[in-house]
C-alpha positions, -999 to +999 in steps of 0.1 A: +059+470+342+049+468+305+071+450+280+080+483+263+090+498+296+111+467+305+131+470+273+135+507+276+148+503+312+174+478+301+188+500+273+216+524+283+208+560+274+173+553+262+156+586+252+125+583+230+130+618+218+166+613+206+172+576+197+201+565+176+196+540+148+216+514+168+194+520+198+162+514+178+176+482+162+185+469+197+151+478+210+132+462+181+153+430+183+144+426+220+107+431+212+108+406+183+125+379+203+094+371+222+072+369+191+089+341+170+068+317+150+070+281+162+043+263+142+057+240+115+045+224+082+060+201+056+061+215+021+073+203-013+109+213-021+097+234-050+075+254-025+102+260+000+121+289-016+124+317+010+109+296+038+126+292+071+138+257+081+121+243+111+146+218+121+182+206+112+185+185+081+209+157+087+225+141+057+215+105+052+243+099+027+277+111+017+277+138-010+293+129-033+288+092-025+322+081-038+356+095-048+352+109-083+370+129-110+367+167-108+372+169-147+376+151-179+410+136-182+430+105-173+431+088-139+463+072-127+483+064-096+499+097-084+529+078-070+544+079-105+549+117-101+584+125-090+588+160-073+626+157-080+623+151-117+636+175-143+613+203-153+610+189-189+602+153-176+571+137-191+548+108-179+538+081-204+509+058-195+490+030-211+452+036-216+434+005-205+398+017-204+373+046-200+353+055-169+320+072-175+299+091-150+271+070-135+288+036-135+320+024-119+348+011-141+354-026-132+386-034-151+420-042-136+452-022-139+489-027-137+517-001-129+519+025-156+482+021-166+457+049-169+419+051-175+403+078-195+377+094-171+348+118-174+338+144-148+319+128-120+330+092-128+340+070-099+378+069-094+391+034-104+406+014-076+442+023-069+440+057-087+442+090-069+450+116-095+435+130-127+454+149-154+432+172-174+429+161-210+441+195-222+475+188-207+477+155-226+489+142-260+473+109-270+491+086-294+473+054-301+469+035-268+492+059-248+489+092-232+518+116-225+518+148-203+544+170-185+552+156-150+553+191-135+517+199-147+502+186-115+507+170-080+495+138-065+458+139-056+449+167-080+415+168-095+400+142-073+368+148-052+365+128-021+334+109-009+316+132+016+336+162+006+304+183+003+283+166+030+291+138+053+266+111+063+251+118+098+262+154+099+239+185+096+236+197+061+214+227+070+205+242+104+172+253+118+165+290+111+182+289+077+161+309+051+161+286+022+179+299-009+181+284-044+214+269-034+198+254-003+171+238-024+197+222-045+216+209-015+184+194-001+177+178-034+212+163-035+201+143-004+171+128-022+147+147+000+114+157-018+099+177+011+112+199+038+100+209+073+095+247+075+080+272+099+047+286+089+047+320+071+047+351+092+014+369+088+017+407+084-013+431+081-008+466+068-028+497+060-024+534+052-040+562+072-051+597+063-080+617+049-056+631+022-049+596+007-066+584-024-071+548-033-064+537-069-094+544-090-105+574-070-109+607-089-081+632-082-089+660-058-070+691-046-046+684-018-049+646-021-023+621-032-026+584-043-016+557-019+018+545-029+028+532+005+005+502+005+020+489-027+055+495-016+049+477+017+032+449-002+062+445-024+086+445+005+066+419+025+060+397-006+097+397-014+104+387+022+080+357+019+054+369+044+017+361+042+003+396+036-031+409+047-040+442+030-065+461+052-067+490+027-069+527+035-082+539+069-096+575+073-087+597+103-115+584+124-109+570+158-135+543+156-124+531+122-087+532+132-094+512+165-115+487+146-089+481+119-061+478+145-081+452+165-089+433+134-052+434+123-041+421+157-066+392+156-054+381+122-017+388+120+016+384+139+028+419+130+011+451+118+026+479+097+009+513+093+021+544+075+014+579+085+000+596+117+029+590+141+045+625+142+040+648+171+013+674+162-005+652+136-040+663+131-053+627+129-060+603+157-035+575+149-012+580+179-040+584+204-058+552+192-026+532+192-018+543+227-053+535+239-052+500+224-018+488+232+016+491+249+033+517+227+064+538+223+067+568+201+101+579+190+121+606+174+151+589+158+183+607+149+181+597+112+171+610+078+147+603+063+123+586+088+126+606+120+092+597+135+083+560+143+061+541+166+065+505+179+044+485+203+021+456+211-015+453+204-034+425+223-052+398+204-089+395+211-096+367+207-065+347+202-062+330+168-071+293+168-040+283+148-014+293+173-001+327+164+029+343+181+023+351+218-007+371+229+002+403+211+007+415+176+038+437+170+029+471+156+053+492+135+040+526+129+061+541+100+062+577+088+039+587+059+065+599+034+071+571+008+109+571+010+109+572+048+086+542+048+111+522+027+141+534+047+126+526+081+114+492+068+149+483+056+166+496+087+143+483+114+113+463+103+129+438+079+154+424+105+126+422+131+103+403+107+131+379+097+137+373+135+100+367+140+100+343+110+124+321+130+156+330+111+188+324+131+209+355+139+230+353+107+200+350+084+181+377+102+210+402+102+208+433+080+225+429+047+263+435+047+274+470+037+295+475+006+324+498+007+325+523-022+340+556-032+318+586-034+317+602-069+311+636-054+309+656-022+280+648+002+268+672+028+262+656+062+260+668+098+273+646+126+247+635+151+223+616+129+224+586+105+215+595+069+203+571+042+209+587+008+197+571-024+227+562-046+237+543-077+267+520-074+288+509-104+318+487-106+352+504-114+379+482-129+408+477-105+393+499-079+365+501-053+331+505-067+319+541-072+286+555-059+269+587-070+239+603-054+207+594-073+182+623-079+163+644-055+168+632-019+135+645-006+116+620+016+086+622-006+105+617-039+099+580-047+113+583-083+149+586-070+143+554-050+136+537-084+167+553-100+189+541-072+203+506-066+213+512-030+213+534+000+245+553+009+246+549+048+262+579+064+267+569+100+258+589+132+293+604+138+302+611+102+304+646+088+307+659+053+320+635+026+345+647+000+347+633-036+367+601-034+360+594+002+349+558+011+313+553+023+291+524+031+263+513+008+233+490+014+226+474-020+190+468-029+196+436-048+179+408-029+165+431-002+137+450-021 
């Protein structure tokens, strides 16, 4: 039994002519699970943004390395604070020194003493509390502040509060963010072990497609999909292989798919996967590999293909398994983006070696619809929308421009997709809806 058939047999209610979005996501996740990158490399920390961590990073030190002050103020022994004291009680302390960040204060103290302290400075021995300087009145060598302004232990950071020595600071499969780079730097680590970049080849198909620089002709359109897909893959951190535009010629299509499989872990095509297409894309894909062709209960993006194309010969540097994963996307520009975000992006993150949380689709934002939206139950719809914050209330989303699957301008105008789920019907103005924000995704 082929791998595609095995997965299909294991999914309850699998029907390639009437698949739900959830069904496609489950199918693709199973397919991607056997094609995860395992090869590693060590890169400089500055080159690690967006890369996937190859192994746990164990902290060699406590961060911070010592108890220290969380703000500028005066450090003292918090035992002087009396919870039963009158509300107008004040504390008076003698200032016996100043503790600066970067060097421990070495003086001695007696009961009733305080040390002026800067943010990040080591807490003097015997002191456990810091009163912020804005609460204080300084008179010569003394400081005075309201006793009720704080409690014992306030404004002290503990050694190891952020990271404890010997414990994992980051786990394998983490996709490294700017904050993660800073965390690794706080450990004094100049390089980081990461999984190699996922290689993704992509091309457009169709005799009606023009490359940039071609003269316009009747009935033809310029190839926008290759540039959209390039941007989506580049933002994801993949190594991209642009195989250009392939005409509706079986030999050319077959040669391009074989080349793509020999060079890449995954292949993305756009166009030629609908039933009744005049070109040869479906037939060539089916002849070369283990393929499934779907009609998905969604809008836009109903037709889609997924499958495995054998590698001949196998790449020498250890690519994933013996097949390249193929994602055959629709030809309409918006449908390409929607199907990429809904299905391809999570699969590629999984193949990159991300753990489940890092590979999950972005969380959906809850917002109120600014107006009515027509929707039939029985399919998932992704409508372009513009979300804006509303003071004291849920964000508001309005539908952005023409919702036709070929209208890319409304995708530019939008800052997210309104996700109308399979069972939902018409939406009234003021109803709550889910939104997938574009920020950080495209």
